[in-house]
Backbone as JSON Lines, residues from 0, in Angstrom:
{"i":0,"aa":"M","n":[16.74,1.13,31.55],"ca":[15.76,0.9,30.48],"c":[15.82,-0.6,30.23]}
{"i":1,"aa":"A","n":[14.7,-1.02,30.26],"ca":[14.52,-2.62,30.14],"c":[14.38,-3.01,28.55]}
{"i":2,"aa":"A","n":[14.99,-4.06,28.22],"ca":[14.87,-4.58,26.68],"c":[13.54,-4.55,26.41]}
{"i":3,"aa":"Q","n":[13.16,-4.24,25.08],"ca":[11.71,-4.5,24.55],"c":[11.56,-5.98,24.33]}
{"i":4,"aa":"P","n":[10.38,-6.44,24.84],"ca":[10.25,-7.79,24.41],"c":[10.02,-8.18,22.88]}
{"i":5,"aa":"N","n":[10.27,-9.43,22.56],"ca":[9.91,-9.9,21.25],"c":[8.46,-9.58,20.87]}
{"i":6,"aa":"L","n":[8.37,-9.2,19.62],"ca":[6.78,-8.91,18.97],"c":[6.27,-9.84,18.41]}
{"i":7,"aa":"D","n":[4.83,-10.26,18.3],"ca":[4.42,-11.22,17.3],"c":[3.85,-10.51,16.11]}
{"i":8,"aa":"G","n":[3.58,-9.29,16.14],"ca":[3.46,-8.59,14.89],"c":[3.37,-6.95,15.1]}
{"i":9,"aa":"M","n":[2.93,-6.63,14.1],"ca":[2.78,-5.03,14.14],"c":[1.67,-4.31,13.59]}
{"i":10,"aa":"K","n":[1.55,-3.08,13.82],"ca":[0.19,-2.45,13.23],"c":[0.74,-1.07,13.07]}
{"i":11,"aa":"L","n":[0.46,-0.44,11.83],"ca":[0.65,0.81,11.72],"c":[-0.59,1.61,11.01]}
{"i":12,"aa":"D","n":[-0.65,2.8,11.42],"ca":[-1.85,3.93,10.96],"c":[-1.1,4.95,10.55]}
{"i":13,"aa":"L","n":[-1.38,5.26,9.21],"ca":[-0.84,6.29,8.64],"c":[-2.05,7.04,7.72]}
{"i":14,"aa":"E","n":[-1.65,8.33,7.32],"ca":[-2.62,8.98,6.48],"c":[-1.76,10.16,5.85]}
{"i":15,"aa":"V","n":[-2.52,10.61,4.51],"ca":[-1.89,11.71,3.67],"c":[-3.19,12.21,3.11]}
{"i":16,"aa":"T","n":[-3.03,13.73,2.91],"ca":[-4.07,14.36,1.99],"c":[-3.68,14.54,0.87]}
{"i":17,"aa":"I","n":[-4.16,14.19,-0.53],"ca":[-3.82,14.32,-1.54],"c":[-4.83,15.21,-2.31]}
{"i":18,"aa":"D","n":[-4.28,16.26,-3.19],"ca":[-5.09,17.24,-4.02],"c":[-5.53,16.74,-5.05]}
{"i":19,"aa":"R","n":[-6.4,15.62,-5.09],"ca":[-6.85,15.01,-6.12],"c":[-8.25,14.53,-5.71]}
{"i":20,"aa":"P","n":[-9.4,14.28,-6.59],"ca":[-10.54,13.74,-6.23],"c":[-10.41,12.38,-5.88]}
{"i":21,"aa":"A","n":[-11.31,12.12,-4.78],"ca":[-11.16,10.46,-4.42],"c":[-11.21,9.39,-5.4]}
{"i":22,"aa":"A","n":[-12.21,9.88,-6.4],"ca":[-12.13,8.71,-7.82],"c":[-10.98,8.66,-8.29]}
{"i":23,"aa":"D","n":[-10.1,9.77,-8.57],"ca":[-8.75,9.48,-9.19],"c":[-7.66,8.81,-8.21]}
{"i":24,"aa":"V","n":[-7.97,9.14,-6.96],"ca":[-6.92,8.62,-6.0],"c":[-7.2,7.07,-5.9]}
{"i":25,"aa":"F","n":[-8.26,6.62,-5.64],"ca":[-8.82,5.37,-5.69],"c":[-8.36,4.61,-6.8]}
{"i":26,"aa":"A","n":[-8.81,5.2,-7.98],"ca":[-8.56,4.29,-9.28],"c":[-6.97,4.06,-9.39]}
{"i":27,"aa":"Y","n":[-6.15,4.82,-8.97],"ca":[-4.86,4.92,-9.0],"c":[-4.15,3.69,-8.12]}
{"i":28,"aa":"V","n":[-4.68,3.69,-6.83],"ca":[-4.23,2.77,-5.75],"c":[-4.66,1.46,-6.24]}
{"i":29,"aa":"A","n":[-6.07,1.38,-6.64],"ca":[-6.62,0.13,-6.97],"c":[-6.07,-0.56,-8.01]}
{"i":30,"aa":"D","n":[-5.47,0.04,-8.82],"ca":[-4.78,-0.71,-10.23],"c":[-3.28,-1.28,-9.68]}
{"i":31,"aa":"V","n":[-3.3,-2.31,-9.38],"ca":[-2.02,-2.79,-8.61],"c":[-0.93,-2.55,-9.57]}
{"i":32,"aa":"R","n":[-1.12,-2.44,-10.96],"ca":[0.02,-2.2,-11.91],"c":[0.7,-1.01,-11.65]}
{"i":33,"aa":"N","n":[0.17,-0.28,-10.76],"ca":[0.88,1.24,-10.56],"c":[1.68,0.98,-9.26]}
{"i":34,"aa":"V","n":[1.64,-0.08,-8.56],"ca":[2.18,-0.22,-7.4],"c":[3.78,0.01,-7.36]}
{"i":35,"aa":"P","n":[4.41,-0.6,-8.37],"ca":[5.82,-0.29,-8.47],"c":[6.32,1.18,-8.66]}
{"i":36,"aa":"E","n":[5.34,1.93,-9.41],"ca":[5.63,3.27,-9.58],"c":[5.52,4.03,-8.26]}
{"i":37,"aa":"W","n":[4.85,3.87,-7.27],"ca":[4.72,4.56,-6.02],"c":[5.23,3.95,-4.81]}
{"i":38,"aa":"Q","n":[5.41,2.46,-4.84],"ca":[5.78,1.74,-3.5],"c":[7.27,1.36,-3.75]}
{"i":39,"aa":"H","n":[8.05,2.01,-3.05],"ca":[9.69,1.7,-3.02],"c":[10.11,0.45,-2.98]}
{"i":40,"aa":"S","n":[9.41,-0.6,-2.21],"ca":[9.95,-1.99,-2.15],"c":[9.24,-2.78,-3.07]}
{"i":41,"aa":"A","n":[8.44,-2.42,-3.97],"ca":[7.74,-3.23,-5.32],"c":[8.63,-3.14,-6.27]}
{"i":42,"aa":"V","n":[9.1,-4.45,-6.74],"ca":[9.64,-4.61,-8.06],"c":[8.94,-4.71,-9.16]}
{"i":43,"aa":"A","n":[7.75,-5.61,-9.0],"ca":[6.74,-5.77,-10.17],"c":[5.48,-6.01,-9.36]}
{"i":44,"aa":"A","n":[4.35,-5.95,-10.29],"ca":[2.93,-6.33,-9.71],"c":[2.24,-6.66,-10.85]}
{"i":45,"aa":"E","n":[1.4,-7.64,-10.96],"ca":[0.33,-7.88,-11.87],"c":[-0.75,-8.7,-11.31]}
{"i":46,"aa":"W","n":[-1.94,-8.64,-12.28],"ca":[-3.18,-9.25,-11.81],"c":[-3.11,-10.56,-12.16]}
{"i":47,"aa":"L","n":[-3.46,-11.43,-11.25],"ca":[-3.74,-12.77,-11.7],"c":[-5.02,-13.04,-12.0]}
{"i":48,"aa":"Q","n":[-6.02,-12.46,-11.26],"ca":[-7.41,-12.44,-11.46],"c":[-7.87,-10.93,-11.48]}
{"i":49,"aa":"P","n":[-8.02,-10.21,-12.66],"ca":[-8.12,-8.84,-12.33],"c":[-9.33,-8.77,-11.46]}
{"i":50,"aa":"G","n":[-8.95,-7.58,-10.47],"ca":[-9.87,-7.0,-9.45],"c":[-10.11,-8.08,-8.25]}
{"i":51,"aa":"S","n":[-9.37,-9.1,-8.12],"ca":[-9.53,-10.04,-7.09],"c":[-8.34,-10.64,-6.36]}
{"i":52,"aa":"R","n":[-7.18,-10.89,-7.32],"ca":[-6.17,-11.5,-6.95],"c":[-5.06,-11.19,-7.84]}
{"i":53,"aa":"F","n":[-3.7,-10.74,-7.03],"ca":[-2.72,-10.35,-7.79],"c":[-1.45,-10.66,-6.98]}
{"i":54,"aa":"R","n":[-0.12,-10.51,-7.8],"ca":[1.01,-10.99,-7.21],"c":[2.16,-9.76,-7.29]}
{"i":55,"aa":"E","n":[2.74,-9.76,-6.37],"ca":[3.72,-8.51,-6.36],"c":[5.32,-9.33,-6.08]}
{"i":56,"aa":"R","n":[6.14,-8.65,-6.45],"ca":[7.64,-9.12,-6.18],"c":[8.21,-7.92,-5.55]}
{"i":57,"aa":"R","n":[8.65,-8.27,-4.12],"ca":[9.08,-7.1,-3.33],"c":[10.57,-7.21,-2.83]}
{"i":58,"aa":"S","n":[11.14,-6.16,-2.52],"ca":[12.77,-6.37,-2.03],"c":[12.58,-5.67,-0.59]}
{"i":59,"aa":"F","n":[12.92,-6.34,0.41],"ca":[12.73,-5.64,1.8],"c":[13.73,-6.17,2.58]}
{"i":60,"aa":"L","n":[14.49,-5.53,3.32],"ca":[15.56,-5.81,4.08],"c":[16.56,-6.69,3.83]}
{"i":61,"aa":"G","n":[16.77,-6.42,2.4],"ca":[17.75,-7.09,1.7],"c":[17.29,-8.43,1.08]}
{"i":62,"aa":"R","n":[16.14,-8.89,1.33],"ca":[15.42,-10.0,0.5],"c":[14.29,-9.62,-0.41]}
{"i":63,"aa":"T","n":[14.32,-10.67,-1.52],"ca":[13.28,-10.55,-2.3],"c":[12.44,-11.56,-2.26]}
{"i":64,"aa":"A","n":[10.99,-11.23,-2.34],"ca":[9.97,-12.1,-2.07],"c":[8.78,-12.09,-3.05]}
{"i":65,"aa":"D","n":[8.16,-13.07,-3.57],"ca":[6.95,-12.96,-4.42],"c":[5.92,-13.1,-3.47]}
{"i":66,"aa":"V","n":[4.82,-12.2,-3.22],"ca":[3.82,-12.3,-2.53],"c":[2.41,-12.32,-3.18]}
{"i":67,"aa":"E","n":[1.51,-13.35,-3.02],"ca":[0.28,-13.15,-3.9],"c":[-0.77,-12.7,-2.53]}
{"i":68,"aa":"L","n":[-1.66,-11.75,-3.28],"ca":[-2.49,-10.9,-2.5],"c":[-3.99,-11.03,-2.99]}
{"i":69,"aa":"E","n":[-4.71,-10.98,-1.94],"ca":[-6.21,-11.12,-2.42],"c":[-6.95,-9.8,-1.97]}
{"i":70,"aa":"V","n":[-7.77,-9.32,-2.89],"ca":[-8.7,-8.11,-2.53],"c":[-9.75,-8.54,-1.68]}
{"i":71,"aa":"T","n":[-9.84,-7.82,-0.45],"ca":[-10.84,-8.32,0.59],"c":[-11.97,-7.36,0.6]}
{"i":72,"aa":"T","n":[-11.89,-6.01,0.19],"ca":[-12.8,-5.14,0.08],"c":[-12.29,-4.27,-1.09]}
{"i":73,"aa":"C","n":[-13.4,-3.89,-1.99],"ca":[-13.17,-3.03,-2.95],"c":[-14.54,-2.35,-3.13]}
{"i":74,"aa":"E","n":[-14.66,-1.04,-2.54],"ca":[-15.75,-0.16,-2.61],"c":[-15.27,1.2,-3.44]}
{"i":75,"aa":"P","n":[-15.63,1.2,-4.7],"ca":[-15.0,2.27,-5.5],"c":[-15.11,3.71,-4.82]}
{"i":76,"aa":"D","n":[-14.08,4.48,-4.99],"ca":[-13.81,5.73,-4.38],"c":[-13.87,5.72,-2.67]}
{"i":77,"aa":"R","n":[-13.96,4.49,-2.13],"ca":[-13.91,4.52,-0.65],"c":[-13.09,3.84,0.01]}
{"i":78,"aa":"R","n":[-13.0,2.48,-0.47],"ca":[-12.15,1.34,0.16],"c":[-11.49,0.35,-0.66]}
{"i":79,"aa":"F","n":[-10.14,0.06,-0.23],"ca":[-9.48,-1.02,-0.94],"c":[-8.53,-1.52,-0.04]}
{"i":80,"aa":"D","n":[-8.94,-2.95,0.33],"ca":[-8.27,-3.63,1.35],"c":[-7.74,-4.97,0.7]}
{"i":81,"aa":"V","n":[-6.66,-5.47,1.03],"ca":[-5.88,-6.56,0.71],"c":[-5.18,-7.43,1.82]}
{"i":82,"aa":"R","n":[-5.19,-8.48,1.43],"ca":[-4.46,-9.48,2.5],"c":[-3.38,-10.24,1.74]}
{"i":83,"aa":"S","n":[-2.35,-10.71,2.49],"ca":[-1.31,-11.72,1.6],"c":[-2.09,-12.97,1.83]}
{"i":84,"aa":"V","n":[-1.77,-14.0,0.81],"ca":[-2.15,-15.35,1.0],"c":[-0.89,-16.32,0.82]}
{"i":85,"aa":"T","n":[0.18,-15.56,0.25],"ca":[1.48,-16.31,0.34],"c":[2.76,-15.43,0.71]}
{"i":86,"aa":"G","n":[3.73,-15.85,0.83],"ca":[4.84,-14.87,1.17],"c":[5.47,-15.26,2.5]}
{"i":87,"aa":"P","n":[6.61,-14.58,3.01],"ca":[7.02,-14.87,4.43],"c":[6.28,-14.24,5.38]}
{"i":88,"aa":"V","n":[5.49,-13.17,5.13],"ca":[4.9,-12.5,6.4],"c":[3.54,-12.48,5.9]}
{"i":89,"aa":"R","n":[2.45,-12.81,6.81],"ca":[1.17,-12.62,6.47],"c":[0.67,-11.1,7.05]}
{"i":90,"aa":"F","n":[0.17,-10.46,6.13],"ca":[-0.36,-8.97,6.48],"c":[-1.64,-8.73,5.78]}
{"i":91,"aa":"V","n":[-2.42,-7.44,6.24],"ca":[-3.58,-6.99,5.96],"c":[-3.07,-5.55,5.67]}
{"i":92,"aa":"I","n":[-3.59,-4.91,4.6],"ca":[-3.55,-3.46,4.38],"c":[-4.9,-2.96,3.94]}
{"i":93,"aa":"R","n":[-5.07,-1.83,4.81],"ca":[-6.64,-1.47,4.58],"c":[-6.32,0.05,4.16]}
{"i":94,"aa":"H","n":[-6.99,0.38,2.89],"ca":[-6.82,1.76,2.34],"c":[-8.23,2.46,2.42]}
{"i":95,"aa":"S","n":[-8.6,3.62,3.11],"ca":[-9.84,4.24,2.93],"c":[-9.39,5.72,2.35]}
{"i":96,"aa":"F","n":[-10.45,6.15,1.5],"ca":[-10.25,7.48,0.89],"c":[-11.56,8.23,1.21]}
{"i":97,"aa":"E","n":[-11.4,9.34,1.77],"ca":[-12.33,10.32,2.3],"c":[-12.29,11.77,1.58]}
{"i":98,"aa":"P","n":[-13.32,12.07,0.65],"ca":[-13.0,13.39,0.17],"c":[-12.94,14.74,1.2]}
{"i":99,"aa":"V","n":[-12.0,15.4,1.18],"ca":[-11.98,16.56,1.98],"c":[-11.43,17.69,1.29]}
{"i":100,"aa":"G","n":[-12.62,18.76,1.24],"ca":[-12.31,19.84,0.22],"c":[-12.47,19.49,-1.03]}
{"i":101,"aa":"G","n":[-11.3,19.77,-2.02],"ca":[-11.08,19.23,-3.28],"c":[-10.3,18.17,-3.3]}
{"i":102,"aa":"G","n":[-9.77,17.6,-2.35],"ca":[-9.06,16.52,-2.22],"c":[-9.42,15.34,-1.72]}
{"i":103,"aa":"T","n":[-8.26,14.48,-1.29],"ca":[-8.72,13.03,-0.51],"c":[-7.75,12.76,0.73]}
{"i":104,"aa":"L","n":[-8.35,12.39,1.73],"ca":[-7.53,12.01,2.81],"c":[-7.46,10.43,2.61]}
{"i":105,"aa":"V","n":[-6.23,9.87,2.56],"ca":[-6.05,8.64,2.25],"c":[-5.59,8.01,3.68]}
{"i":106,"aa":"R","n":[-6.1,7.08,4.26],"ca":[-5.88,6.3,5.42],"c":[-5.37,4.95,5.14]}
{"i":107,"aa":"L","n":[-4.09,4.68,5.68],"ca":[-3.58,3.43,5.45],"c":[-3.43,2.61,6.65]}
{"i":108,"aa":"E","n":[-4.06,1.46,6.97],"ca":[-3.88,0.69,8.13],"c":[-3.04,-0.62,7.79]}
{"i":109,"aa":"A","n":[-1.96,-1.0,8.38],"ca":[-1.28,-2.24,7.92],"c":[-1.07,-2.96,9.07]}
{"i":110,"aa":"E","n":[-1.31,-4.21,9.1],"ca":[-1.06,-5.17,10.42],"c":[-0.3,-6.47,9.68]}
{"i":111,"aa":"A","n":[0.61,-6.85,10.45],"ca":[1.32,-7.94,10.02],"c":[1.65,-8.99,11.1]}
{"i":112,"aa":"K","n":[1.7,-10.3,10.69],"ca":[2.1,-11.33,11.94],"c":[3.13,-11.72,11.56]}
{"i":113,"aa":"V","n":[4.33,-11.84,12.72],"ca":[5.69,-12.2,12.41],"c":[5.77,-13.63,12.99]}
{"i":114,"aa":"G","n":[6.4,-14.55,12.17],"ca":[6.5,-15.76,12.63],"c":[7.69,-15.82,14.02]}
{"i":115,"aa":"R","n":[7.62,-16.79,14.57],"ca":[8.78,-17.11,15.53],"c":[10.2,-16.66,15.0]}
{"i":116,"aa":"V","n":[10.71,-17.41,13.81],"ca":[11.97,-16.94,13.5],"c":[12.32,-15.36,13.25]}
{"i":117,"aa":"L","n":[11.39,-14.52,12.67],"ca":[11.45,-13.22,12.58],"c":[11.08,-12.45,13.88]}
{"i":118,"aa":"R","n":[10.75,-12.94,14.78],"ca":[10.19,-12.17,16.01],"c":[11.18,-11.48,16.64]}
{"i":119,"aa":"F","n":[12.36,-11.76,16.7],"ca":[13.59,-11.06,17.29],"c":[13.83,-9.81,16.37]}
{"i":120,"aa":"A","n":[13.45,-9.61,15.09],"ca":[13.56,-8.73,14.44],"c":[12.43,-7.88,14.24]}
{"i":121,"aa":"A","n":[11.5,-8.01,14.85],"ca":[10.0,-7.34,14.6],"c":[10.28,-5.76,14.93]}
{"i":122,"aa":"A","n":[10.82,-5.45,16.02],"ca":[10.95,-4.14,16.17],"c":[11.58,-3.29,15.18]}
{"i":123,"aa":"M","n":[12.66,-3.74,14.57],"ca":[13.38,-3.22,13.46],"c":[12.41,-3.06,12.27]}
{"i":124,"aa":"A","n":[11.99,-4.31,11.87],"ca":[10.91,-4.3,10.71],"c":[9.8,-3.47,10.85]}
{"i":125,"aa":"Q","n":[9.3,-3.25,12.07],"ca":[8.34,-2.33,12.01],"c":[8.86,-0.8,11.99]}
{"i":126,"aa":"H","n":[9.95,-0.48,12.35],"ca":[10.54,0.76,12.21],"c":[10.81,1.04,10.73]}
{"i":127,"aa":"E","n":[11.19,-0.02,9.94],"ca":[11.58,0.24,8.52],"c":[10.27,0.04,7.64]}
{"i":128,"aa":"A","n":[9.41,-0.53,8.22],"ca":[7.96,-0.68,7.29],"c":[7.44,0.83,7.5]}
{"i":129,"aa":"E","n":[7.35,1.24,8.65],"ca":[6.79,2.52,8.76],"c":[7.46,3.66,7.99]}
{"i":130,"aa":"R","n":[8.82,3.58,8.07],"ca":[9.4,4.48,7.27],"c":[9.26,4.27,5.85]}
{"i":131,"aa":"H","n":[9.34,3.05,5.41],"ca":[8.93,2.96,3.83],"c":[7.5,3.47,3.47]}
{"i":132,"aa":"L","n":[6.36,3.01,4.34],"ca":[5.18,3.34,4.05],"c":[4.95,4.68,4.06]}
{"i":133,"aa":"R","n":[5.59,5.47,5.06],"ca":[5.51,7.01,4.81],"c":[6.16,7.53,3.71]}
{"i":134,"aa":"A","n":[7.08,7.14,3.1],"ca":[7.72,7.71,2.1],"c":[6.85,7.11,0.82]}
{"i":135,"aa":"D","n":[6.21,5.87,0.94],"ca":[5.3,5.57,-0.13],"c":[4.12,6.41,-0.27]}
{"i":136,"aa":"L","n":[3.52,6.84,0.7],"ca":[2.38,7.7,0.66],"c":[2.75,9.27,0.36]}
{"i":137,"aa":"A","n":[3.72,9.37,0.6],"ca":[4.73,10.84,0.01],"c":[4.75,10.66,-1.44]}
{"i":138,"aa":"R","n":[5.33,9.49,-1.97],"ca":[5.4,9.27,-3.42],"c":[4.04,9.34,-4.03]}
{"i":139,"aa":"L","n":[3.11,8.65,-3.46],"ca":[1.75,8.68,-3.97],"c":[1.41,10.1,-4.21]}
{"i":140,"aa":"K","n":[1.5,10.94,-3.25],"ca":[0.79,12.17,-3.38],"c":[1.59,13.09,-4.09]}
{"i":141,"aa":"Q","n":[2.85,12.84,-4.35],"ca":[3.68,13.47,-5.51],"c":[3.53,13.24,-6.77]}
{"i":142,"aa":"I","n":[3.01,12.24,-7.14],"ca":[2.62,11.54,-8.46],"c":[1.43,12.04,-8.79]}
{"i":143,"aa":"L","n":[0.47,11.94,-8.05],"ca":[-0.92,12.3,-8.12],"c":[-0.87,13.72,-8.47]}
{"i":144,"aa":"E","n":[-0.61,14.46,-7.61],"ca":[-0.52,15.92,-7.66],"c":[0.15,16.3,-8.9]}
{"i":145,"aa":"R","n":[1.18,15.8,-9.2],"ca":[2.08,16.0,-10.35],"c":[1.21,15.89,-11.55]}
{"i":146,"aa":"R","n":[0.5,14.93,-11.68],"ca":[-0.28,14.56,-12.96],"c":[-1.25,15.77,-13.13]}
{"i":147,"aa":"D","n":[-1.82,16.1,-11.98],"ca":[-2.77,16.87,-12.15],"c":[-2.2,18.55,-12.6]}
{"i":148,"aa":"E","n":[-0.96,18.8,-12.12],"ca":[-0.19,19.99,-12.64],"c":[0.2,19.93,-13.94]}
{"i":149,"aa":"E","n":[0.68,18.69,-14.4],"ca":[1.21,18.66,-15.71],"c":[0.09,18.99,-16.96]}
{"i":150,"aa":"S","n":[-1.19,18.47,-16.67],"ca":[-2.29,18.84,-17.65],"c":[-3.28,18.34,-16.89]}
{"i":151,"aa":"P","n":[-4.45,19.21,-16.77],"ca":[-5.7,18.88,-16.32],"c":[-6.44,18.0,-17.06]}
{"i":152,"aa":"S","n":[-6.2,18.0,-18.28],"ca":[-7.02,17.33,-19.44],"c":[-6.37,15.58,-19.55]}
{"i":153,"aa":"D","n":[-5.33,15.4,-18.75],"ca":[-4.84,14.22,-18.75],"c":[-5.98,13.21,-18.33]}
{"i":154,"aa":"R","n":[-6.0,11.93,-18.92],"ca":[-6.85,11.18,-18.69],"c":[-6.61,10.65,-17.13]}
{"i":155,"aa":"P","n":[-7.64,10.23,-16.47],"ca":[-7.7,9.95,-15.0],"c":[-6.75,8.62,-14.99]}
{"i":156,"aa":"P","n":[-6.2,8.07,-13.86],"ca":[-5.48,6.81,-13.78],"c":[-6.39,5.66,-14.24]}
{"i":157,"aa":"R","n":[-5.98,4.55,-14.5],"ca":[-6.65,3.41,-15.18],"c":[-7.52,2.77,-13.93]}
{"i":158,"aa":"P","n":[-8.73,2.46,-14.33],"ca":[-9.63,1.74,-13.17],"c":[-8.93,0.39,-12.94]}
{"i":159,"aa":"A","n":[-9.36,-0.02,-11.62],"ca":[-8.62,-1.44,-11.35],"c":[-9.33,-2.59,-12.05]}
{"i":160,"aa":"G","n":[-8.31,-3.4,-12.71],"ca":[-8.79,-4.48,-13.2],"c":[-8.7,-4.44,-14.86]}
{"i":161,"aa":"Q","n":[-8.52,-3.08,-15.22],"ca":[-8.39,-2.87,-16.87],"c":[-7.18,-2.84,-17.4]}
């Protein structure tokens, strides 16, 4: 078996179906203040410019980093895409929300460029990123479906930017 060559980047495509309307799922995901609740590596998140720019503090592979992100697409109940503008790794994450039955199919596409220094660890980083993103989507599903079970009269998640 030959050694795998060093990678310049990674790409992941994941999906989950959540038993909540697309409007509720979109509103929760697009409000970055919710990120630490459902994403394992997120320590904190705050809007810098509501609806367009935000900052996250993340812990990944034993390191903590602040990352500033820009919202590149925001189509209510359909798309929420972001890209990093600062931080150790440049990445793009695209979220799409598609009504299916009474629920929502969430698709997450992530792409990251890896610099020369980290290239040797790209395969390990991709494996870890995929594992964390799968767990994050499972946590998102659990949180949103649990909210529905607790009380159907609960107000929906906060809209983005509020």
